[in-house]
C-alpha positions in Angstrom: 28.2 33.6 -10.2 29.8 35.1 -13.3 29.0 38.7 -14.1 29.7 38.2 -17.8 26.1 39.0 -19.0 24.8 41.2 -16.3 25.4 44.4 -18.3 25.2 44.5 -22.1 26.3 47.6 -24.1 25.0 48.4 -27.5 25.8 51.4 -29.7 23.1 53.2 -31.5 22.9 56.5 -33.6 21.8 58.3 -30.5 24.5 57.0 -28.2 24.8 53.9 -26.0 22.2 51.6 -24.5 23.1 49.8 -21.3 20.8 46.8 -20.8 20.8 45.6 -17.2 20.1 42.1 -16.1 16.8 42.1 -14.1 17.3 38.8 -12.3 20.6 39.1 -10.5 21.3 40.7 -7.1 21.3 44.4 -7.1 24.7 44.6 -5.5 26.2 42.5 -8.3 24.7 44.8 -10.9 26.2 47.8 -9.3 29.7 46.3 -9.3 29.4 45.1 -12.9 28.3 48.6 -14.1 31.3 50.1 -12.5 33.6 47.6 -14.1 32.0 47.9 -17.6 32.2 51.7 -17.7 35.8 51.7 -16.6 37.0 49.4 -19.4 39.3 50.9 -22.0 37.9 51.7 -25.4 35.2 54.2 -24.4 36.2 57.6 -25.9 34.7 61.0 -26.5 31.3 61.8 -25.0 28.2 59.5 -25.3 24.6 59.7 -24.2 23.4 56.6 -22.3 20.0 55.0 -22.1 19.8 52.8 -19.0 17.4 50.0 -19.5 16.2 48.3 -16.3 14.0 45.7 -17.9 11.6 44.0 -15.4 13.7 45.2 -12.4 11.9 47.7 -10.1 14.3 50.3 -8.7 13.5 53.0 -6.1 14.5 56.6 -6.9 17.6 56.2 -4.7 18.6 53.1 -6.5 18.2 54.8 -9.9 20.4 57.6 -8.7 23.0 55.1 -7.6 23.0 53.3 -10.9 23.3 56.7 -12.7 26.2 57.6 -10.4 27.9 54.4 -11.3 27.7 55.1 -15.0 29.0 58.7 -14.4 32.2 57.3 -12.9 33.3 57.3 -16.5 34.0 60.8 -17.7 32.9 59.8 -21.2 29.3 58.8 -20.3 26.1 60.7 -19.4 22.8 59.1 -18.6 20.0 60.8 -20.6 17.2 58.5 -19.8 16.3 55.6 -17.5 13.8 53.1 -19.0 11.9 50.5 -17.0 9.2 47.9 -17.9 7.6 48.0 -14.4 6.0 50.8 -12.4 5.0 51.3 -8.8 1.5 50.7 -7.4 1.2 54.5 -7.0 2.2 55.1 -10.6 -0.2 52.4 -11.8 -3.1 53.9 -9.8 -2.4 57.3 -11.2 -2.4 56.0 -14.7 -5.8 54.4 -14.1 -7.2 57.7 -12.9 -5.7 59.6 -15.9 -7.3 57.1 -18.3 -10.8 57.5 -16.9 -13.2 59.9 -18.6 -15.6 62.4 -17.1 -18.2 64.3 -19.0 -19.6 67.8 -18.3 -22.7 68.8 -20.2 -23.6 72.4 -20.4 -21.9 75.9 -20.7 -18.7 76.5 -18.8 -19.3 80.1 -17.8 -16.7 82.9 -17.1 -14.9 82.2 -13.8 -16.1 78.6 -13.6 -13.5 75.8 -13.3 -14.2 72.3 -14.3 -11.7 69.6 -13.3 -11.1 65.9 -14.1 -8.5 63.4 -12.8 -8.4 61.8 -16.2 -9.9 62.8 -19.6 -12.4 65.6 -19.7 -15.2 65.7 -22.2 -17.3 69.0 -22.3 -20.5 68.9 -24.3 -21.1 72.6 -24.7 -19.2 75.8 -25.0 -16.4 77.2 -22.8 -16.9 80.9 -22.4 -13.9 83.3 -22.1 -12.3 83.0 -18.6 -13.9 79.6 -18.1 -11.3 77.1 -17.3 -10.8 73.3 -17.9 -8.2 71.4 -16.0 -7.6 67.6 -16.7 -5.0 65.1 -15.8 -5.5 63.5 -19.2 -6.9 64.8 -22.5 -9.5 67.6 -23.0 -12.3 67.2 -25.7 -14.7 70.1 -26.2 -17.8 69.4 -28.4 -18.4 73.1 -28.8 -16.5 76.4 -28.8 -13.5 76.5 -26.5 -13.0 80.3 -25.9 -11.5 80.1 -22.4 -8.5 78.3 -20.8 -7.7 74.7 -21.1 -4.9 72.8 -19.2 -4.5 69.1 -20.3 -1.9 66.7 -18.7 -2.1 68.9 -15.6 -0.1 66.4 -13.5 2.8 66.2 -16.1 1.3 64.0 -18.9 3.1 65.4 -22.0 1.2 63.1 -24.3 -2.1 64.8 -23.5 -4.0 66.7 -26.2 -6.7 69.4 -26.4 -9.3 69.0 -29.1 -12.3 71.2 -29.8 -15.0 71.6 -32.4 -14.0 75.3 -32.5 -10.7 76.2 -30.9 -10.6 79.9 -29.8 -8.9 79.4 -26.4 -7.1 82.4 -24.8 -4.6 80.1 -23.1 -3.6 76.5 -23.8 -1.5 74.5 -21.4 -0.2 70.9 -21.7 1.8 69.6 -18.8 4.1 72.6 -18.0 4.0 74.1 -21.4 1.8 77.2 -22.0 0.7 78.9 -25.2 -1.0 82.3 -25.4 -3.4 82.2 -28.3 -2.3 85.4 -30.0 -3.8 86.8 -33.2 -0.7 85.6 -35.0 -1.3 82.0 -33.9 -5.0 82.2 -34.8 -4.1 83.4 -38.3 -1.5 80.5 -38.7 -4.2 78.0 -37.8 -6.4 79.5 -40.6 -9.7 78.3 -39.3 -10.2 77.5 -35.7 -12.8 74.8 -36.2 -12.1 71.0 -35.7 -8.5 71.4 -34.4 -6.3 69.9 -31.7 -3.3 71.1 -29.7 -0.5 68.9 -28.6 3.0 69.2 -27.3 5.5 69.1 -30.1 8.9 67.4 -29.8 10.5 70.9 -29.8 8.8 71.6 -26.4 6.2 74.0 -27.7 2.5 73.5 -28.2 1.4 73.0 -31.8 -2.0 73.1 -33.4 -3.2 70.8 -36.2 -6.3 69.6 -37.9 -8.4 67.3 -35.7 -8.1 64.6 -38.5 -4.4 64.4 -37.8 -5.0 63.3 -34.2 -5.1 59.6 -35.1 -1.5 60.0 -36.5 -0.2 62.3 -33.7 -1.5 60.1 -30.8 -2.4 56.7 -32.2 -2.6 55.3 -28.6 -5.9 57.3 -28.1 -7.8 54.9 -30.2 -8.8 51.9 -28.1 -11.8 50.8 -30.2 -12.0 47.1 -31.2 -14.2 45.6 -33.9 -16.2 47.2 -36.7 -16.0 46.3 -40.4 
C-alpha cells in the first residue's frame, strides 16, 4: 500500500493543517507522519492543527501522534480535531443539552444544580447558588452566584431578566461583579454573560445572544 496520500499538509494564515487519512492502519499513519515532518522545506516555527477525520483515537494514541509531529523542531501541535467522539462523551453531551426547570425563589444558602441547562422561574437571592453543566437562564433577578458550564463547557452562557449576580462563573473562568463592572453594563436588566475569546467573562445585551451563540436556537418552523 502506498503512503502517498495518508497525510496531507495545507498552509493557512494560522499555521499548518495536517489532515490524516481515517481509513488506513494506525501504524502506517504513524510512520507517514514521521516521514512527512522530517522532509526538507519546513522552516521557522509553525502551529499545527491535527485533523483526525472519522478516525477515533484514544488519548494515548493522540499523544503518540502529537509526539510524531514534534519530532520536527519546527512544528508544535496547538489543537487536535476529530469528527467522532466516545460513547462517554456522547452521553455527557446528551445530559448537558437537557433542560431542568426550577420554579420559585432560590433563597440565601440554597444550591440548585442541573446536569444540563438550568431554567429558574423566579429570583435568586444573594448567596443563593446556581450550578449547571450547560446554560443558566433566570426569569427574574439573579442576585446570587451562577456557575454555567460547570464541567468545562466554555460555550455556556448565563442570562437573566435582571443580572445583579455577585459572582459569575463559566467553565473555569470567574468574574466578581464589582461596582465598576455594574456601571459598565449600564443597566442590569435583560443581559447575558459569556466567555469571551480573550478568556474573560463578558456581559452584553440579551438581544445579542442569538449572534453570540447561534447554536442555542433549535426552533424549526414559524412564519
